[in-house]
DOLOSE-59861 format. One record per residue: residue number from 1; residue in one letter; x, y, z of N, C-alpha, C, O in turn. Coordinates in steps of 0.02 Angstrom, whole numbers. Each point is the difference from the previous one (the first is absolute). Layout:
N
i:aa:n.px:n.py:n.pz:ca.px:ca.py:ca.pz:c.px:c.py:c.pz:o.px:o.py:o.pz
NUM:A:X:Y:Z:X:Y:Z:X:Y:Z:X:Y:Z
...
This chain:
140
i:aa:n.px:n.py:n.pz:ca.px:ca.py:ca.pz:c.px:c.py:c.pz:o.px:o.py:o.pz
1:M:11027:19850:10760:29:-42:-39:23:51:-48:-39:47:-9
2:S:96:-47:-24:17:46:-61:18:-45:-56:40:-45:12
3:A:-65:52:-78:16:-51:-63:32:36:-36:6:60:13
4:F:24:-90:-72:38:41:-57:10:-68:-52:9:-59:14
5:I:-14:89:-68:24:-35:-65:73:-45:1:52:29:-18
6:V:-51:-85:35:55:-27:-4:59:4:-64:-23:5:-56
7:S:83:-7:62:46:-10:-66:-8:-52:-38:-17:-57:15
8:D:37:94:-91:14:-58:-55:25:-62:39:-24:-57:-3
9:Q:74:77:39:56:-39:19:-39:-69:57:15:-60:-3
10:T:-62:89:47:-30:-55:34:-40:-42:-29:-10:-57:21
11:I:-25:89:-88:-44:-43:-28:41:-46:-53:-20:-55:-18
12:N:79:83:-3:41:-43:-37:19:-71:41:0:-57:-22
13:R:16:80:86:33:-58:46:-59:-61:2:9:-59:-14
14:I:-81:95:37:-48:-45:2:-9:-50:-69:-3:-61:7
15:V:-1:90:-68:-9:-18:-48:58:-59:-36:-8:-51:-34
16:S:69:84:60:66:-48:-19:-12:-58:46:13:-55:-24
17:F:-35:56:87:3:-64:25:-47:-56:-33:11:-60:-9
18:I:-81:110:-10:-52:-46:-25:22:-39:-76:-24:-53:-19
19:D:73:90:-16:27:-14:-57:55:-57:13:-2:-42:-45
20:N:45:33:88:50:-23:23:18:-21:74:46:24:33
21:P:-87:-69:-13:-5:-9:77:81:-13:17:23:-53:-23
22:N:15:89:55:78:-22:9:-4:-26:59:43:20:39
23:S:-85:-62:-18:2:-42:48:43:-69:-6:-4:-29:-55
24:K:45:1:108:41:-63:-7:-55:-45:1:11:-57:-18
25:N:-73:74:38:-33:-63:0:-49:2:-46:-39:48:-1
26:T:33:-103:-49:-52:-16:-55:-55:7:15:-32:26:-46
27:Y:-9:-42:108:-59:5:21:-22:62:-13:-52:11:-30
28:I:96:40:54:-28:72:-7:-16:19:-76:-46:39:-11
29:K:90:-70:-50:-17:26:-73:-73:-40:-9:-46:28:-30
30:D:40:-84:53:-72:-48:-10:-45:38:40:-55:7:-25
31:E:64:16:75:-62:34:31:-20:70:-13:-52:25:23
32:V:108:17:-72:-14:75:-34:-39:-30:-47:-55:27:-9
33:E:69:-85:-32:-33:-10:-66:-64:-18:28:-47:28:-28
34:N:32:-63:70:-66:-11:30:-44:45:13:-58:-1:-19
35:L:92:57:64:-30:77:25:-29:28:-75:-58:20:-6
36:L:102:-22:-43:-20:40:-63:-47:-30:-34:-33:34:-40
37:K:21:-107:48:-53:-31:-35:-61:10:50:-54:4:-29
38:K:51:-1:92:-46:17:38:-34:67:-7:-61:8:6
39:F:99:33:-17:-30:77:-27:-2:10:-75:3:55:-27
40:N:-6:-115:-8:-6:12:-69:57:47:-35:-13:44:-40
41:M:69:-60:61:50:53:-26:62:-42:-17:58:7:20
42:D:-85:-54:-65:60:-32:-35:47:31:-50:-23:26:-51
43:L:93:-26:64:37:23:-28:45:-22:-64:49:29:-21
44:N:-85:-103:-10:49:-35:-39:-6:29:-61:52:1:-34
45:E:-111:29:8:9:34:-71:8:74:2:-27:33:45
46:N:63:-3:-94:18:67:3:11:23:64:-40:41:23
47:T:96:-63:17:17:15:67:18:62:6:-28:30:47
48:E:75:6:-85:18:77:11:-71:41:-2:-17:41:43
49:K:-10:-52:-82:-79:41:6:-39:-11:67:-20:46:36
50:K:14:-105:-26:-38:-25:64:49:44:63:-25:40:40
51:L:86:-55:-43:26:32:66:14:65:-9:18:30:51
52:N:-22:7:-111:-16:76:17:-74:19:11:-15:57:18
53:Y:-39:-110:-29:-59:18:19:-13:2:76:-32:41:32
54:L:68:-104:-9:-15:-14:77:41:60:28:-24:14:55
55:A:69:21:-69:56:54:12:-64:51:13:-17:14:58
56:N:-4:3:-94:-44:45:-24:-68:9:50:-21:53:24
57:C:-10:-129:-16:-54:-14:47:22:18:69:-43:23:38
58:L:117:-31:-13:12:-1:58:0:99:10:-29:32:44
59:L:55:-15:-81:-10:74:-10:-57:30:1:-9:52:32
60:W:-36:-81:-67:-67:29:0:-27:-11:68:-21:48:32
61:L:20:-115:-2:-24:-8:72:25:54:49:-38:35:33
62:N:96:-32:-33:34:54:44:-10:65:-6:4:34:51
63:K:-19:-3:-116:-25:67:-16:-65:11:18:-19:58:4
64:K:-25:-111:8:-71:-8:2:-15:12:80:-47:32:21
65:A:91:-60:15:2:-3:62:17:68:42:-32:27:45
66:V:89:-8:-74:26:66:25:-50:66:-41:-7:57:22
67:D:-16:-76:-69:-70:52:-17:-50:15:39:-23:55:16
68:Y:5:-122:4:-50:-17:64:8:44:71:-38:31:38
69:R:102:-45:-40:27:19:83:4:79:-4:-12:31:51
70:Y:26:0:-99:19:73:-11:-55:41:-30:5:61:-7
71:S:-68:-105:-14:-49:35:-61:34:33:-47:-17:58:-13
72:E:74:-89:-24:37:27:-53:-17:-41:-68:-33:-52:1
73:T:57:79:-58:8:-46:-44:69:21:-33:10:49:-36
74:N:37:-98:56:82:13:-30:-15:-27:-71:-44:-39:-18
75:V:86:64:-11:28:-17:-59:58:-39:-6:53:28:14
76:I:-51:-92:-32:63:-54:-6:1:6:-80:-42:26:-36
77:N:98:-56:21:34:-12:-51:7:-85:2:15:-27:53
78:L:-25:-5:-102:11:-72:2:60:-20:-6:36:32:-37
79:I:-13:-81:66:61:-13:12:18:-58:-48:-43:-37:-22
80:K:116:30:6:15:-58:-47:42:-40:52:50:22:29
81:Y:-82:-100:-19:27:-48:43:77:2:-22:16:5:-59
82:S:31:-8:110:67:-20:-21:23:-41:71:5:21:58
83:Y:5:-85:-86:41:-47:51:56:24:43:54:23:-17
84:T:-74:-33:71:40:17:64:27:-53:35:-43:-33:30
85:S:117:7:-21:23:-50:32:-16:33:68:9:61:6
86:T:-35:-103:54:7:23:61:-17:-55:58:-27:-51:-21
87:S:39:54:85:-4:-55:32:-76:-12:28:-41:46:-8
88:E:26:-90:32:-67:-27:20:-23:42:73:-59:7:15
89:I:106:18:21:-13:44:58:-14:77:-33:-38:40:28
90:Q:72:-27:-88:-15:79:-23:-68:-12:-33:-40:45:13
91:V:19:-88:-46:-58:-22:-26:-56:12:45:-49:35:-15
92:L:59:-71:78:-46:-3:48:-9:69:34:-54:17:25
93:K:100:15:-26:-3:59:30:-46:62:-55:-42:41:19
94:S:64:-49:-81:-48:43:-34:-49:-30:-16:-29:35:-43
95:I:-13:-103:57:-60:-13:-13:-41:29:80:-59:16:3
96:H:100:-15:47:-18:36:55:-17:70:-17:-59:15:-4
97:C:101:25:-6:-12:55:-27:-61:25:-39:-42:43:12
98:F:54:-86:-63:-62:2:-58:-69:-9:30:-50:35:-13
99:L:54:-102:70:-66:-1:10:-22:44:56:-60:-7:11
100:Y:85:47:25:-6:52:45:-31:57:-42:-51:29:15
101:Q:83:-19:-62:-1:57:-28:-76:3:-59:-22:49:-31
102:C:-1:-111:32:-62:-28:-33:-60:-11:39:-51:-21:-28
103:S:52:37:109:-45:-21:32:-57:33:16:-39:-20:43
104:E:29:81:-81:-42:39:7:-77:-13:-30:0:-23:-57
105:G:-64:35:86:-55:-12:-24:-5:-75:-8:21:-40:42
106:D:-56:19:-110:-22:-74:10:62:-24:-50:-7:-60:-10
107:Y:55:81:-19:55:-27:-37:30:-55:17:22:-42:-40
108:P:-18:37:122:22:-72:15:-34:-56:-1:22:-52:25
109:E:-96:56:-62:-29:-44:-25:-1:-21:-65:-36:-44:-22
110:H:81:79:-14:11:-3:-86:44:-72:3:35:-21:46
111:R:-48:-6:-105:47:-61:-17:58:9:-11:36:-49:-1
112:I:-6:118:-11:59:8:-19:31:2:68:55:-26:2
113:F:-81:52:59:20:13:68:5:-72:21:54:-17:23
114:K:-100:-27:-28:-3:-67:16:57:-46:-12:24:-41:38
115:F:-5:57:-107:62:-33:-35:47:12:46:15:-45:39
116:V:17:113:-36:54:28:30:4:-23:61:54:-15:23
117:E:-111:9:12:-15:-30:74:32:-81:5:43:-17:40
118:E:-72:-25:-85:23:-50:-8:71:-22:-20:26:-54:14
119:L:7:114:-55:55:-19:-10:42:19:48:56:-26:2
120:R:-73:70:40:38:16:70:3:-49:47:52:-8:33
121:D:-116:-36:-22:8:-54:36:37:-61:-16:22:-38:43
122:L:-15:30:-117:40:-50:-27:76:17:10:39:-46:16
123:I:-17:108:-24:60:26:15:20:-7:65:56:-22:11
124:E:-96:38:36:19:-1:71:5:-62:27:34:-17:48
125:S:-69:-15:-82:-4:-91:28:64:-34:-21:25:-38:40
126:D:8:49:-108:55:-15:-26:57:25:48:44:-37:21
127:I:-51:101:-7:70:26:42:0:-21:68:52:-5:31
128:I:-112:-10:-3:1:-37:69:8:-49:-8:48:-13:37
129:H:-68:-51:-74:28:-55:-17:64:-11:-5:24:-53:19
130:S:10:100:-44:75:-4:-28:37:22:79:60:-10:7
131:L:-88:31:32:40:32:68:18:-71:34:-40:-47:5
132:P:115:48:21:20:-54:39:-41:-19:56:-21:-57:11
133:E:10:124:32:-38:1:49:-70:-38:-10:-21:-31:49
134:Y:-10:30:-97:-47:-34:-8:-5:-67:-17:-48:-35:17
135:E:91:17:-49:32:-75:4:16:-41:64:-9:-60:9
136:K:30:97:27:16:-22:61:-54:10:59:10:-22:57
137:A:-62:53:-72:-49:8:58:-41:-63:5:1:-33:-52
138:E:-34:11:97:-35:-57:10:-59:1:-31:-36:50:2
139:W:17:-114:-38:-52:-2:-41:-74:-6:47:-54:20:-20
140:D:67:-54:89:-57:-19:36:14:27:68:-40:-8:45
């Protein structure tokens, strides 16, 4: 497996979805809020500061996993979160990429990794449940 430090754009897509879930489903907005609470990442106060912090936590985790993989010490510049409007599918793909790049060492056990995994599962579920094929499939 090769690993790399993802682009700022990838991180901004993920954080943007957390900041403003662009799902047509209000359930997703509530579930993102619940997920943030579960991982003690309440964004209600100082939202901009917390979103920047979250973006840089993602970057830190990615850097640490890549450093572990290649026995390196990469220097990274902190990023400033910038809202990016994008589709759920693109956010999902960005999350898959991010998680893959962070899958080295014991970093998949980190709470940030677990948070992003649960976010991925939430988005995947929303996408699948909105498919006409899923609606038409038999329940029993």
